[in-house]
Structures are given as structure tokens and as C-alpha cells.
C-alpha positions as a Markdown table, in Angstrom:
| # | Residue | x | y | z |
|---|---|---|---|---|
| 1 | Met | -166.7 | 58.9 | -85.3 |
| 2 | Asp | -165.3 | 56.0 | -83.3 |
| 3 | Arg | -162.8 | 56.2 | -80.4 |
| 4 | Thr | -159.7 | 55.7 | -82.6 |
| 5 | Gln | -160.8 | 58.5 | -85.0 |
| 6 | Lys | -161.4 | 60.8 | -82.1 |
| 7 | Ser | -158.1 | 60.1 | -80.5 |
| 8 | Glu | -156.4 | 60.6 | -83.9 |
| 9 | Ala | -158.2 | 63.9 | -84.3 |
| 10 | Ile | -157.2 | 65.0 | -80.8 |
| 11 | Ser | -153.5 | 64.1 | -81.3 |
| 12 | Lys | -153.4 | 65.9 | -84.7 |
| 13 | Leu | -155.0 | 69.0 | -83.2 |
| 14 | Ala | -152.7 | 68.9 | -80.2 |
| 15 | Lys | -149.6 | 68.6 | -82.5 |
| 16 | Thr | -150.8 | 71.5 | -84.5 |
| 17 | Leu | -151.3 | 73.6 | -81.3 |
| 18 | Thr | -147.8 | 72.9 | -80.1 |
| 19 | Glu | -146.3 | 74.1 | -83.5 |
| 20 | Thr | -148.3 | 77.4 | -83.8 |
| 21 | Ser | -147.7 | 80.8 | -82.3 |
| 22 | Val | -151.2 | 82.1 | -82.6 |
| 23 | Val | -154.7 | 80.6 | -82.4 |
| 24 | Val | -157.9 | 82.5 | -83.3 |
| 25 | Val | -161.3 | 81.1 | -82.4 |
| 26 | Ala | -164.1 | 82.0 | -84.8 |
| 27 | Arg | -167.8 | 81.1 | -84.8 |
| 28 | Asn | -169.3 | 80.2 | -88.2 |
| 29 | His | -173.0 | 80.4 | -88.4 |
| 30 | Gly | -174.0 | 78.7 | -91.6 |
| 31 | Leu | -171.1 | 79.3 | -94.0 |
| 32 | Thr | -171.6 | 77.9 | -97.4 |
| 33 | Val | -169.2 | 75.3 | -98.8 |
| 34 | Ala | -167.9 | 77.9 | -101.2 |
| 35 | Gln | -167.2 | 80.4 | -98.4 |
| 36 | Ala | -165.5 | 77.7 | -96.2 |
| 37 | Ser | -163.4 | 76.7 | -99.2 |
| 38 | Asp | -162.5 | 80.3 | -99.9 |
| 39 | Leu | -161.4 | 80.8 | -96.2 |
| 40 | Arg | -159.3 | 77.6 | -96.2 |
| 41 | Asn | -157.7 | 78.5 | -99.5 |
| 42 | Arg | -156.8 | 82.0 | -98.2 |
| 43 | Met | -155.4 | 80.5 | -95.0 |
| 44 | Arg | -153.4 | 77.9 | -96.9 |
| 45 | Ala | -151.9 | 80.6 | -99.2 |
| 46 | Ala | -150.8 | 82.6 | -96.1 |
| 47 | Gly | -149.3 | 79.5 | -94.4 |
| 48 | Ala | -152.1 | 79.2 | -91.9 |
| 49 | Asn | -154.7 | 76.6 | -91.2 |
| 50 | Phe | -158.5 | 76.7 | -90.3 |
| 51 | Lys | -160.0 | 73.6 | -88.7 |
| 52 | Val | -163.5 | 73.0 | -87.5 |
| 53 | Thr | -163.7 | 70.4 | -84.8 |
| 54 | Lys | -166.1 | 69.2 | -82.2 |
| 55 | Asn | -165.7 | 71.5 | -79.2 |
| 56 | Arg | -165.2 | 68.7 | -76.8 |
| 57 | Leu | -162.4 | 67.3 | -78.8 |
| 58 | Ala | -160.8 | 70.7 | -79.2 |
| 59 | Arg | -161.0 | 71.3 | -75.4 |
| 60 | Ile | -159.2 | 67.9 | -74.8 |
| 61 | Ala | -156.5 | 68.9 | -77.4 |
| 62 | Leu | -156.1 | 72.3 | -75.7 |
| 63 | Glu | -155.2 | 70.7 | -72.4 |
| 64 | Gly | -151.5 | 70.9 | -71.6 |
| 65 | Thr | -150.9 | 73.6 | -74.1 |
| 66 | Pro | -150.5 | 77.4 | -73.5 |
| 67 | Tyr | -153.8 | 77.8 | -75.3 |
| 68 | Gln | -155.9 | 75.9 | -72.7 |
| 69 | Pro | -157.9 | 79.1 | -71.6 |
| 70 | Leu | -159.4 | 79.1 | -75.1 |
| 71 | Gly | -161.6 | 76.2 | -74.1 |
| 72 | Ala | -164.0 | 78.6 | -72.5 |
| 73 | Leu | -164.6 | 80.3 | -75.9 |
| 74 | Leu | -165.6 | 77.1 | -77.6 |
| 75 | Thr | -169.4 | 77.2 | -77.7 |
| 76 | Gly | -171.5 | 76.7 | -80.7 |
| 77 | Pro | -170.1 | 76.0 | -84.2 |
| 78 | Cys | -166.5 | 77.1 | -83.8 |
| 79 | Gly | -163.3 | 76.8 | -85.8 |
| 80 | Leu | -159.7 | 77.3 | -84.9 |
| 81 | Ala | -157.4 | 79.3 | -87.1 |
| 82 | Thr | -153.7 | 78.6 | -86.5 |
| 83 | Ser | -150.4 | 79.7 | -87.9 |
| 84 | Ala | -146.7 | 79.8 | -87.1 |
| 85 | Asp | -146.5 | 83.4 | -88.2 |
| 86 | Pro | -148.1 | 85.4 | -85.3 |
| 87 | Val | -150.0 | 87.7 | -87.7 |
| 88 | Ala | -151.1 | 85.5 | -90.7 |
| 89 | Ala | -154.0 | 83.7 | -89.2 |
| 90 | Ala | -155.4 | 86.8 | -87.5 |
| 91 | Lys | -155.0 | 88.9 | -90.7 |
| 92 | Ile | -156.9 | 86.3 | -92.8 |
| 93 | Val | -159.7 | 85.8 | -90.3 |
| 94 | Val | -160.3 | 89.5 | -89.8 |
| 95 | Glu | -160.3 | 90.1 | -93.6 |
| 96 | Phe | -162.8 | 87.2 | -94.1 |
| 97 | Ala | -165.0 | 88.4 | -91.2 |
| 98 | Lys | -165.5 | 91.7 | -93.0 |
| 99 | Thr | -166.9 | 89.9 | -96.1 |
| 100 | Thr | -169.6 | 87.9 | -94.4 |
| 101 | Asp | -171.9 | 88.3 | -91.4 |
| 102 | Lys | -172.0 | 84.5 | -90.9 |
| 103 | Phe | -168.5 | 84.5 | -89.6 |
| 104 | Glu | -167.7 | 86.0 | -86.1 |
| 105 | Ile | -164.4 | 86.3 | -84.4 |
| 106 | Val | -164.7 | 85.2 | -80.7 |
| 107 | Gly | -161.1 | 85.7 | -79.5 |
| 108 | Gly | -157.7 | 84.1 | -79.6 |
| 109 | Ala | -154.4 | 83.6 | -78.0 |
| 110 | Met | -150.8 | 84.3 | -78.8 |
| 111 | Gly | -148.7 | 82.0 | -76.7 |
| 112 | Ser | -150.1 | 82.2 | -73.2 |
| 113 | Thr | -151.6 | 85.7 | -73.8 |
| 114 | Leu | -155.4 | 85.6 | -74.2 |
| 115 | Leu | -156.8 | 88.0 | -76.8 |
| 116 | Asp | -160.3 | 89.4 | -77.1 |
| 117 | Val | -161.9 | 90.4 | -80.4 |
| 118 | Asn | -160.1 | 93.8 | -80.4 |
| 119 | Gly | -156.8 | 92.1 | -79.6 |
| 120 | Val | -157.2 | 89.9 | -82.6 |
| 121 | Lys | -158.0 | 92.8 | -84.8 |
| 122 | Ala | -155.0 | 94.8 | -83.5 |
| 123 | Leu | -152.8 | 91.8 | -84.2 |
| 124 | Ala | -154.2 | 91.6 | -87.7 |
| 125 | Glu | -153.1 | 95.2 | -88.3 |
| 126 | Leu | -149.4 | 94.5 | -87.6 |
| 127 | Pro | -147.1 | 93.7 | -90.5 |
| 128 | Ser | -146.4 | 90.0 | -91.2 |
| 129 | Leu | -143.1 | 88.4 | -90.4 |
| 130 | Asp | -142.1 | 88.5 | -94.1 |
| 131 | Glu | -143.0 | 92.2 | -94.4 |
| 132 | Leu | -140.9 | 93.0 | -91.3 |
| 133 | Arg | -138.0 | 91.0 | -92.8 |
| 134 | Ala | -138.3 | 92.9 | -96.0 |
| 135 | Lys | -138.3 | 96.3 | -94.2 |
| 136 | Ile | -135.2 | 95.3 | -92.2 |
| 137 | Ile | -133.3 | 94.2 | -95.3 |
| 138 | Gly | -134.3 | 97.5 | -97.0 |
| 139 | Leu | -133.1 | 99.5 | -94.0 |
| 140 | Val | -129.8 | 97.6 | -93.9 |
| 141 | Asn | -129.4 | 97.7 | -97.7 |
| 142 | Ala | -130.2 | 101.5 | -98.1 |
| 143 | Pro | -127.0 | 102.9 | -96.5 |
| 144 | Ala | -124.8 | 100.5 | -98.5 |
| 145 | Thr | -126.5 | 101.5 | -101.7 |
| 146 | Lys | -126.1 | 105.2 | -100.9 |
| 147 | Leu | -122.4 | 104.7 | -100.1 |
| 148 | Ala | -121.9 | 102.9 | -103.4 |
| 149 | Gln | -123.6 | 105.8 | -105.3 |
| 150 | Leu | -121.4 | 108.4 | -103.4 |
| 151 | Ala | -118.3 | 106.4 | -104.2 |
| 152 | Asn | -119.1 | 106.1 | -107.9 |
| 153 | Ala | -120.2 | 109.8 | -108.3 |
| 154 | Pro | -116.8 | 111.4 | -108.6 |
| 155 | Ala | -115.7 | 108.8 | -111.2 |
| 156 | Ala | -118.9 | 109.4 | -113.2 |
| 157 | Lys | -118.4 | 113.2 | -113.1 |
| 158 | Leu | -114.9 | 112.8 | -114.3 |
| 159 | Ala | -116.0 | 110.5 | -117.1 |
| 160 | Arg | -118.6 | 113.1 | -118.2 |
| 161 | Val | -116.0 | 115.8 | -118.2 |
| 162 | Phe | -113.6 | 113.7 | -120.4 |
| 163 | Ala | -116.5 | 112.9 | -122.7 |
| 164 | Ala | -117.4 | 116.6 | -123.0 |
| 165 | Tyr | -113.7 | 117.4 | -123.9 |
| 166 | Ala | -113.7 | 114.6 | -126.5 |
| 167 | Asp | -116.9 | 115.9 | -128.0 |
| 168 | Lys | -115.5 | 119.5 | -128.1 |
| 169 | Asp | -112.3 | 118.2 | -129.8 |
| 170 | Lys | -114.4 | 116.3 | -132.4 |
| 171 | Glu | -116.4 | 119.5 | -133.1 |
| 172 | Ala | -113.3 | 121.6 | -133.4 |
| 173 | Ala | -111.7 | 119.2 | -135.9 |
């Protein structure tokens, strides 16, 4: 890797770090290509990203961002999981760490808040941004649906009464 490639890698990683709301640092001890591809595919499906970079380049990219304290966690073969959704990257990393012992969560950060392993796991247990939006929409929509049902109930009862009288008249005739 020459200097221009290194500077491009640093600028890409720095740009990614400015656009994310959470960064999770994970150590990968001998993941197979299939396992790494599986992790990246899961991350991509959730709108997240997993990048393995040289620790020195990652530390340089972390400078000037709120995630600068993560530089101390970068020892050994590490990767950075990032996402704009504060929960997505943590959720995928924690799920993947359960499937293999070659993948270890080291820590992370959400904005300027540094997270330890337990903090990342707690973050992974929270509902995602899409799930929260769906719950809010459901809560807002439920009273309106109930009101519509209540408003239509008397008319429906009246229609059933008329139908019963009509059936009774047909039977009598």
C-alpha cells in the first residue's frame, strides 16, 4: 500500500465516521472468508458497514472525530462496524459474536459516549429505529381505528336490525 492509497483509505474511513452514529470495535481472530462475507452481508442488509483496516490508519482517521477515544481499543486484528442507525451495527455484531468464538466485541462508541462490551450488548437489545417508528405509528393509529369502529357500530347495528325485519317479512310472506 503506497502513500496515496493510505491517504485515500484514511479519508474514506474519516468520512464514514462523520456520517455514523455508532461505531463498534471487534477483534477477529482467524475468521474464514465465508464467515467474513456472511458478517458483511448481514451488515449490508441492516444498513451498516464492517471494515477491517490497519490499526494505525484507523487511529489517524479517528482523529478529529467524536470517536477518537476508540483508538486505544485498536490492538490486534480489529474491524470497525458502523451504522447511521444507532442500534443496527451493535445488533448485528452481537448476533454474529454468538455464532463464533473467533469474533470478539472489544467496545464501541455512540457519539462521544464510550461503550464497553456490556454497553454494546445493551445497545443491541434496544429496538431499531424502524421498529420504534412502527410502534409510534401503531400507537397513533390505534385510537383513530377505534374511533372509526365506534362511529360505524350504531349504523351497522341498525343495518342488521333492518335486515332481520326484512328476513322476517320474507318468511311471513
